[in-house]
N, C-alpha and C positions, 0 to 999 in steps of 0.2 A: 598180646602178641599170638599170630598164629601159630599153632606148632606142625612142623612138616615132619614127614617120616625121618628118621634118623639114615637108612642106607640112601635116599636121593640125595641129602643133603652132602653126604661124603661124597659121592660121584658128583656133584656139584663143585665141591670143593678142589676134587683132585683135576677135573677138567678145567678149573679156572674160571667157571662160571657162577659167580657167587653175588650177593650183596650183602648188605649190613645185618639182615634178619637171618641169612645162611649162616654168617660169621658167628653170629652170637650161638644159635643152636649149636653151631659145629663145637665151639667153645664149651659148651654147659656138658655138653655129649663126653667131649674128651675127658672131664673132670669128673663126670660120672663114672666113665669105663676105669680112668686110674683108682676110684676110690673101690670099684669092684675088685680090681686086680690086687690092690692092697691089702684087703680085708680076706681075700681067697688064699694068699700066700703065707706059710708059717712063720713065726719069728724064727730069726737063725740063733737066736741067745736063749731065748725061750724064758725070758724073765718079763714080768707085768710090767715094770719100769720103761725096761729097753725097747719094748714092744710098743709103747704107747709115746716114747720120743721119736721111733722111728715114721711111727704112724703120723706125727705132726710135722716131720721132716717130708716126707712126702706129700702130704696135703699141702705144703707151701710151696714145693716145688710145681705140682698140679695147678696150684692156683695160680701162679706164676704165669705158666703157659699158658693158660686159658684168659688169663687177663690180658698176656702180651698180643695174641689171638685177636680178641675183640677191641685192643687199640686198635691193631693195624686194618680192621675192618670200618671201624667207626671214623678213624684219622683220614686214612688215605682210600677209603672205600674198597671195592672189588677189585680196581688195577692194584693197590698195594697189596693186598693180600696175594692176587697172581702174583705179582712182583717178587715177593717173599718166597714163595713157593718153589718159584722157576729160579730163584739164586741170584735174582739182579740187585738183592739189598746186600750193601757190605756187610751187614752181620749176618746174612744166610750161613747156614753151616757148609763149610768149606769141604771140598772132597779130601779124600786121604791124597797123601802126595803121589802114590805108586797109580792109582787110579785116575788123578788130573792129568798126566801128562799120556796117558793113551786113549782116554776116552774122550771125546768132543760135547761140549757143554750146549747144552739146549737152552741158550738163553737169547732175547731179544737184540742183545748187544751185538753178540757174533753173527745173530741173523741179518741184522742192517750192514754187519762191516763185511758177512759175505756177499750181500748182496752188492754192494758199491764195488767191492771186487770182481765180480762178475761182468758188471757195469763197464767198470773201467777195463777191462780185459776184451771186451766187446767193442769198446770204442778203440782201443789201440789196433783189434784185430780189422776194424773198418777202416783205418787210414792207409794201409798201404791200398787197398782198393779205390778208395778217393785219389789219391796219387795216380793210380794206374788208368783211371777215368779221366784225368787233368790231361794226361800225356796223348788218351786217344784223341782228345779233342784237339791237339794241336793241327795247326792246318799248314799248307807248304806256303813258303813266303812269297809266291805268285798268285794265291788264290785271288780272283776278282772279290772287291765289297761291294755291298750294295748301298748307293747314294741315293736319299731322297730330299728332295726339295719341299717344304712349306710354306705356303702361302705365295704359291707362283701365280701371279695375275694370267687371266685367258689374254692367248695371244702372244706372251711374254718371248723371247728369243733367249736364250740360254747357250753359253759357251764354257767350254773346261780347255783351256789353254787354248784357245781360238777354236776348237773343233765344236762342232754343233751337240748337244746334248737336249735327246729327244724325250718330251713328256717330263713329269715329276720324279722319275723315277727308273734307275737304271744298274745296271753291273759295271763296275769301272774296275780298271787294274790298279792295285794299291799304288799309292803315291802321293804328291803334293800337287795342286792345280791349283790354278787362280780362276775363279767362278766369274763370270761377267752376265750380269742379266739386265736386257734392255726391255722397256714395255711401254707403250703408249701411256702418256699423263704422268709417270714416275721418272724421277730422277735415276741417273746412271747408277748401277749396284755393281762392284767388284769386291771380292774378298778370295780369301787364302783359306782353301779347304784340304784336310788330309784323309786320304781315305786308307783303312788298314786291311791288310789280308783275311777276308773271311769274314769282315764283321762288318754290322750296318752302321751307317753315318747318316745323320738327320742334320739338314740344316735350314736355321728358320730363317725367311726371307724378311727383312725389316725395308721395304721398300717405302722411300717418302715421295709424296705427291710431288710433280713438278710445278715449282712456283718461278717464274722468269720476271725478272724488273728492267726497265729500259735502262740502256745504257747512260742516257744522257742525264739520269738523275731524278726525273719526276717519279713521282710515287702515289698519282691518285689511284682510287678504285680501279679504274681502266687502264692503268698504266703497268699493270702487274699480272701476269697470266697464272691463273693457279685454279684448283677445282670449282672455286665458284665465280670464274671471271664471265663475265656478262648475264648473270643471273638475271632473270624476269626483264632482259633488255635492257639492264643498266647504261650498257656501254654504247650498244647500236642496235639500229632495225634490220639492217641488212648487212651481210660480212662482205669484206671484199671481195673480188672475183678476178683471176688474171685474165689480159687480153689477148695472150694466146696460148697453145697447146703445153702443156708441162710433162714431155714425152722426151724421155733421150734415147738417141740410137745406141746401138750397142755393136759392136764387130760381128761379121757374119761368121768369123771362124771362132767364136768364143766358147771356150770347153764349160762355161757355166753360165746360165741365167740369172741375171741377179734379180731379187726380190726388190719390188717399189720401195723407195724413202717415202718417209711423213716429215715434213718440215714445218717447224712453229716460226712463222716470218710475221715480223711489224710491218703493217703497211700503212703509209703517212695518208694525210688526207689529200694529199696531190696524187697521190697514185702511185709512189715509188716504195722500194724495199728499204727501208730502213735498218731491221735487221733479220737474220735468219739462222735457225739452228736446228741441229737434227733432232727429231722429236720421236719417231719410230724408224729405227735405222735397218738399211738393208744389210744382205748377206754378206756383200761385197763393199770394203771402206772405200774401194775407189769409185763406185756406183753413188754412194753417200758425197762425196767430195763434186762430184759432177752435178749432182743436184744442188748443191749450194752455190755451184759457179752460177747455175742457170738462175736461182730464185734472185740472186743480187740483180742482174739486169731484166727481170721481167717489170712489164708495167701492169698497173692494174685500174680497177673500176673500184674506188675507194669503198671504205662502209659509210653507210647514212645513219645519222640519228636525227629525227625530226625533219626530214630532208637536208639534212646540212651534211657535209664530208667531216669524216673526224678520222684519229687515229685509232687504228683496230690491229687485233692479235688474230692469226687465224691458222686453223691448222691445214695443209695442202700437201696432196700426195704428187708424187714424180715416179712415174711408171718407165719399166724399159721397152724399147721398140728396136724391133728387128728391120735394117734395111729391106 
């Protein structure tokens, strides 16, 4: 075993930076020092037998202390010896009652408890600040909220409680609203939305593609209107065309000019209107009704398939006209 200088070993043991070799060397040095001190002291009783008995007792005590330190170093390693030195083990030398009450003990457990206490105190001190922040974020009851619509089709018409909603995002006064979305090729969409003061609200629109079946019960591939209707000219080669213009006059003193309405119309092979439904509504319900009335009385040039007239669905615009 490599011998290390005795002063350096003592310093490492005092600082707690020890390994097993340091512990063994420290124990040997400690035993040797005790033997030296024992030999230098005179016998208190002067007798040879008494001195031999005292020497034997002192040697046993010194050997026990050294052996105990070696066991600590070998069994628990350097951390065990450091814990013993710092008083963390239950068999460590206790302080006197007078000094234990006044002087704080430098132990790892007390340091951990002290750190925990400071952390808890810091958290407790931070709690009122968090509460103050929460109170600072409170907004007045009438603060508008931001309403965002996701999945809004191009050209769709949106209303909140019957009032136009422009674009896909707006600031809206807090409250409960009826959201209505109308888009060409999609079934009408209606739902309730709640806008909170100063808070964002996002509505994901789940619009369904419009599929229209004939009222007479026929269910062939060309009898239902949907996204795949007349794909690859399956139903007709040329679509139906009305024999008269589809312009609806409006009153000269009208305060609001309506937008056009697009109707979905089933035209018979005889050139008459079998069914009519609003497909792309106008901004005025009265104009939608006028367009439906006109469509029911229209005469058509029917659709053609292989040179023969056939029943067919068609989308057709009805436009407002000033007299």
